[in-house]
C-alpha positions as CSV (number, residue, x, y, z in Angstrom):
1,M,6.7,19.5,7.8
2,I,6.5,15.8,8.2
3,G,5.2,16.2,11.8
4,H,2.7,19.0,11.0
5,D,-0.5,19.5,9.1
6,L,0.1,19.5,5.4
7,G,-2.3,22.3,4.5
8,N,-6.0,23.1,4.1
9,L,-8.2,23.0,1.0
10,S,-9.4,26.3,-0.5
11,E,-12.4,27.0,-2.8
12,P,-12.1,25.3,-6.1
13,V,-11.0,27.1,-9.3
14,F,-12.9,26.0,-12.5
15,L,-10.9,25.9,-15.7
16,R,-13.5,24.6,-18.2
17,N,-14.3,21.1,-16.9
18,L,-11.1,20.9,-15.0
19,I,-11.6,21.6,-11.3
20,I,-8.4,22.7,-9.4
21,I,-8.7,22.6,-5.6
22,P,-5.8,24.7,-4.1
23,I,-4.1,23.4,-1.0
24,R,-3.0,26.4,1.2
25,E,-0.2,26.3,3.7
26,N,-0.8,26.3,7.4
27,G,1.4,29.1,8.6
28,N,5.0,28.9,7.3
29,S,5.3,25.6,5.4
30,G,8.8,26.0,4.2
31,N,12.3,25.8,5.8
32,G,14.0,28.3,3.5
33,L,15.1,25.6,0.9
34,N,15.6,27.0,-2.5
35,V,15.5,24.6,-5.5
36,S,15.9,24.7,-9.2
37,T,13.9,22.7,-11.7
38,I,14.9,20.7,-14.8
39,D,13.7,23.6,-16.9
40,D,15.8,26.0,-14.9
41,I,19.0,24.0,-15.1
42,I,18.8,23.3,-18.9
43,R,17.7,26.8,-19.8
44,S,20.5,28.4,-17.8
45,K,23.0,25.8,-19.0
46,K,24.0,25.1,-15.4
47,G,23.9,21.4,-16.0
48,N,22.7,18.7,-18.4
49,I,21.1,15.3,-18.7
50,S,22.9,12.7,-20.8
51,E,22.7,9.1,-21.8
52,L,25.0,6.6,-20.1
53,D,28.2,5.8,-22.1
54,A,26.4,2.6,-23.1
55,P,22.8,4.0,-23.3
56,T,20.0,2.1,-21.6
57,V,16.3,2.7,-21.6
58,D,15.8,3.0,-17.9
59,E,18.6,5.2,-16.7
60,V,20.2,8.6,-17.5
61,I,22.8,10.9,-15.9
62,F,21.9,14.2,-14.4
63,N,24.8,16.6,-13.9
64,N,23.9,19.6,-11.8
65,E,26.5,22.3,-12.0
66,G,24.3,24.9,-10.3
67,D,24.4,26.3,-6.8
68,E,21.0,24.9,-5.8
69,P,19.6,21.4,-5.6
70,V,17.4,20.4,-8.5
71,L,13.9,19.0,-7.7
72,M,12.5,16.7,-10.4
73,L,9.0,15.3,-10.2
74,D,7.7,11.8,-11.0
75,G,6.5,11.9,-14.6
76,E,8.5,14.9,-15.7
77,E,9.5,14.5,-19.3
78,I,12.9,14.9,-21.0
79,T,13.0,14.8,-24.7
80,G,15.6,14.0,-27.3
81,A,18.8,11.9,-27.1
82,M,18.0,8.2,-27.9
83,Q,14.3,8.5,-27.0
84,N,12.0,10.6,-24.8
85,R,11.8,9.5,-21.2
86,I,10.0,10.5,-18.0
87,I,11.4,10.7,-14.4
88,A,10.4,7.5,-12.6
89,V,10.3,8.9,-9.1
90,S,10.5,12.3,-7.6
91,D,14.1,13.1,-6.6
92,L,16.6,15.8,-5.6
93,V,20.0,16.2,-7.3
94,E,22.3,18.1,-4.9
95,A,24.2,21.2,-6.1
96,K,27.5,20.6,-7.8
97,S,26.9,16.9,-8.1
98,A,25.9,14.3,-10.7
99,Q,23.9,11.1,-10.2
100,S,22.1,8.4,-12.2
101,V,18.3,8.9,-12.5
102,P,15.8,6.1,-13.1
103,V,13.6,6.9,-16.1
104,V,10.9,5.3,-18.2
105,C,10.5,5.5,-22.0
106,V,7.5,7.4,-23.4
107,E,8.4,7.0,-27.0
108,E,8.2,3.4,-27.9
109,K,9.2,3.4,-31.5
110,R,12.5,5.3,-31.5
111,W,16.0,4.4,-30.4
112,D,18.0,6.8,-32.4
113,E,20.2,9.7,-31.3
114,I,18.8,13.1,-32.2
115,G,20.8,15.5,-30.0
116,G,21.0,16.2,-26.3
117,F,18.1,16.1,-23.8
118,R,15.7,19.0,-23.6
119,T,12.8,19.7,-21.2
120,G,9.3,18.5,-22.0
121,Y,5.9,18.3,-20.4
122,C,4.8,16.5,-17.2
123,S,3.0,13.2,-17.7
124,Y,-0.7,13.3,-17.3
125,P,-2.1,11.7,-14.1
126,R,-2.9,8.3,-15.7
127,I,0.8,7.7,-16.5
128,R,1.9,8.9,-13.1
129,A,-0.6,6.6,-11.5
130,I,1.2,3.7,-13.2
131,L,4.5,4.9,-11.8
132,A,3.0,5.0,-8.4
133,Q,1.4,1.5,-8.7
134,S,4.7,0.0,-9.8
135,R,6.2,0.8,-6.4
136,Y,3.6,-1.5,-4.7
137,K,2.8,-4.2,-7.3
138,K,5.2,-6.0,-9.6
139,I,4.1,-4.9,-13.0
140,D,5.9,-4.3,-16.3
141,K,5.5,-0.5,-16.0
142,Q,7.3,0.1,-19.2
143,Q,4.9,-2.0,-21.2
144,V,1.9,-0.7,-19.4
145,I,2.9,2.9,-20.0
146,W,3.4,2.2,-23.7
147,Q,-0.1,0.7,-23.8
148,E,-1.5,3.7,-22.0
149,I,0.1,6.1,-24.5
150,D,-1.4,4.0,-27.4
151,R,-4.8,4.3,-25.7
152,K,-4.4,8.0,-25.3
153,L,-3.5,8.4,-28.9
154,T,-6.6,6.5,-29.9
155,V,-9.2,8.2,-27.7
156,T,-7.8,11.7,-28.5
157,K,-7.6,10.9,-32.2
158,T,-4.0,12.1,-32.4
159,A,-1.1,10.6,-34.4
160,S,2.5,9.9,-33.6
161,K,5.0,7.9,-35.8
162,T,7.0,6.9,-32.7
163,S,4.1,6.5,-30.2
164,S,5.3,9.5,-28.3
165,M,3.5,11.1,-25.3
166,H,5.2,14.4,-26.3
167,D,3.3,14.3,-29.6
168,I,0.0,14.0,-27.8
169,Y,0.7,17.3,-26.0
170,E,1.9,18.9,-29.2
171,N,-1.1,17.8,-31.2
172,L,-3.5,18.9,-28.5
173,Q,-1.7,22.1,-27.6
174,D,-4.5,24.4,-28.6
175,E,-7.0,22.4,-26.7
176,V,-4.9,22.4,-23.5
177,D,-4.1,26.1,-23.9
178,R,-7.8,26.8,-23.7
179,Y,-7.9,25.5,-20.2
180,L,-5.4,28.1,-19.1
181,E,-7.0,31.1,-20.9
182,G,-7.2,33.9,-18.4
183,F,-5.4,31.9,-15.7
184,E,-2.4,33.6,-14.1
185,N,-1.7,31.8,-10.8
186,L,-3.3,30.6,-7.6
187,N,-3.1,32.4,-4.3
188,H,0.4,33.0,-3.1
189,H,-0.2,30.8,-0.1
190,T,-0.8,27.8,-2.3
191,I,1.4,24.8,-1.8
192,G,-0.3,22.2,-3.9
193,I,-3.4,21.2,-5.9
194,I,-5.9,18.5,-6.3
195,G,-7.1,18.1,-9.9
196,A,-10.6,16.7,-10.7
197,A,-12.9,16.5,-13.7
198,G,-16.6,16.1,-13.0
199,S,-16.8,14.0,-9.8
200,K,-13.6,12.2,-10.6
201,I,-10.4,13.1,-8.8
202,L,-7.4,12.9,-11.1
203,G,-4.6,13.3,-8.6
204,C,-2.8,15.5,-6.1
205,D,0.5,17.3,-5.9
206,L,1.8,18.9,-2.7
207,F,5.0,20.8,-2.1
208,Q,7.0,22.1,0.9
209,S,6.4,25.8,0.2
210,P,4.5,28.2,-2.1
211,E,7.8,29.2,-3.7
212,I,8.5,25.6,-4.8
213,Y,4.9,25.0,-5.8
214,R,4.9,28.0,-8.1
215,K,7.8,26.6,-10.1
216,F,5.7,23.7,-11.2
217,E,2.2,25.2,-11.2
218,K,1.4,25.7,-14.9
219,K,3.3,22.5,-15.9
220,L,1.1,20.5,-13.6
221,I,-2.1,22.2,-14.5
222,R,-1.4,21.4,-18.1
223,S,-0.9,17.8,-17.3
224,Y,-4.2,17.6,-15.4
225,A,-5.9,19.4,-18.3
226,L,-4.7,16.7,-20.7
227,D,-6.6,14.1,-18.7
228,A,-9.6,16.4,-18.2
229,I,-10.1,16.5,-22.0
230,E,-11.4,13.0,-21.9
231,Y,-14.1,13.9,-19.3
232,Q,-15.7,16.8,-21.0
233,R,-19.0,15.0,-21.1
234,A,-18.8,13.8,-17.5
235,R,-21.4,15.0,-15.1
236,G,-21.8,14.4,-11.4
237,A,-21.5,15.9,-8.0
238,R,-18.4,17.7,-6.9
239,P,-15.5,15.4,-6.1
240,E,-15.0,14.4,-2.5
241,A,-11.7,16.2,-2.3
242,H,-11.6,16.7,1.5
243,G,-11.9,13.0,2.1
244,F,-9.3,12.2,-0.5
245,F,-6.9,14.8,0.9
246,K,-7.4,13.6,4.5
247,A,-6.7,10.0,3.5
248,V,-3.5,11.0,1.7
249,T,-2.1,13.1,4.5
250,D,-3.1,10.5,7.1
251,G,-1.4,7.8,5.0
252,L,2.0,9.6,5.0
253,D,4.6,7.9,7.2
254,R,6.0,10.7,9.3
255,K,8.7,8.8,11.0
256,K,12.0,10.7,11.1
257,S,15.0,9.4,9.3
258,R,18.8,9.9,9.6
259,N,19.1,9.9,5.9
260,R,19.2,13.3,4.1
261,I,16.9,12.1,1.2
262,V,14.2,9.6,1.7
263,H,11.6,8.2,-0.8
264,K,8.4,7.2,1.0
265,R,5.6,5.2,-0.4
266,I,2.0,6.3,0.4
267,K,-0.9,3.9,0.4
268,G,-4.4,4.1,1.8
269,K,-8.0,3.4,1.1
270,G,-8.7,4.5,-2.4
271,F,-5.3,5.9,-3.3
272,L,-1.5,5.4,-3.6
273,G,1.4,7.7,-4.2
274,Q,4.9,8.7,-3.2
275,A,6.7,11.4,-1.2
276,L,10.2,12.8,-1.4
277,V,11.5,13.9,2.1
278,Y,14.6,16.0,2.5
279,N,16.1,16.6,5.9
280,N,12.9,15.3,7.4
281,N,10.8,17.8,5.6
282,M,8.3,16.8,2.9
283,L,9.5,18.3,-0.3
284,H,7.0,16.8,-2.8
285,L,4.1,14.4,-2.5
286,S,2.0,13.0,-5.3
287,A,-1.0,10.7,-5.0
288,F,-3.6,9.2,-7.3
289,P,-6.9,7.4,-6.9
290,Y,-6.3,3.7,-6.6
291,S,-9.5,3.1,-8.6
292,A,-7.7,4.3,-11.7
293,S,-4.3,2.7,-11.3
294,S,-5.6,-0.6,-10.0
295,L,-7.3,-1.2,-13.4
296,Y,-3.8,-2.0,-14.8
297,S,-2.8,-5.6,-14.4
298,G,0.4,-6.9,-16.0
299,N,0.3,-6.1,-19.7
300,Q,-3.4,-5.6,-19.9
301,I,-5.6,-2.6,-19.6
302,S,-9.1,-3.0,-18.3
303,D,-11.8,-2.5,-20.8
304,A,-13.5,-0.2,-18.3
305,F,-10.6,2.1,-18.5
306,K,-10.5,2.4,-22.3
307,N,-13.7,4.5,-22.4
308,P,-13.8,7.0,-19.6
309,R,-16.9,8.6,-20.9
């Protein structure tokens, strides 16, 4: 799939003020790869995530005892243990294997064991944009993410004793659920989505096949909805999704590699992101407008980003 077209955009789907632009496959996008998710593996008890023997904020151990590789996305949340974390970069844990996984804390004010890890939500695009930017620019992504969570708590008027991203989702669950009222799923040829609110593109997620996309569909749409909440008063023309998608797909390095798993950075005019490549097939790609993430600099957040309305 690295050497072929990565899909075509379909007609948008409107979920309140959230615009979802489906990306449809061109022919057969997959190569027969079956994957499990973090949710699958923990729910089925075919593996677990644990702290290191000497716990550290930025690393956990993923033990996959299942028969399929586990795909984890940048920004996916795991809750519990010493503190809630998110996956720092999309990755694949092979079947019957264990590996360390880089993570970032999304619960600043807790460092206290409360039981094993459980699955959570997927970070909203603003946080994932910080993860993407950190691969190109030396920033203190941990500090910046904590600041972004504090900003989100403030603008959404929600409370959390531990400054937890998870609490934002929990407190706004009814509001987010309204975005998915009546929604079942996108066309079965869908391999990804672009999310937008008003004329603003929030981000893009693209997968190798419709089967893999469907495993993450509602989790991702919920994450885009959490950002769209802040743009309910926004007005403007439709987002320039075609130009954005073309720039993203043109920016993907399609050189083949001898390595089984490759993490690629993507950067182009107006966006940045990452791609996970497995056996020279693009497994997952995420990209976010650079105009949003570039507003982060060191430990400061631009005043312009504090009030999206």
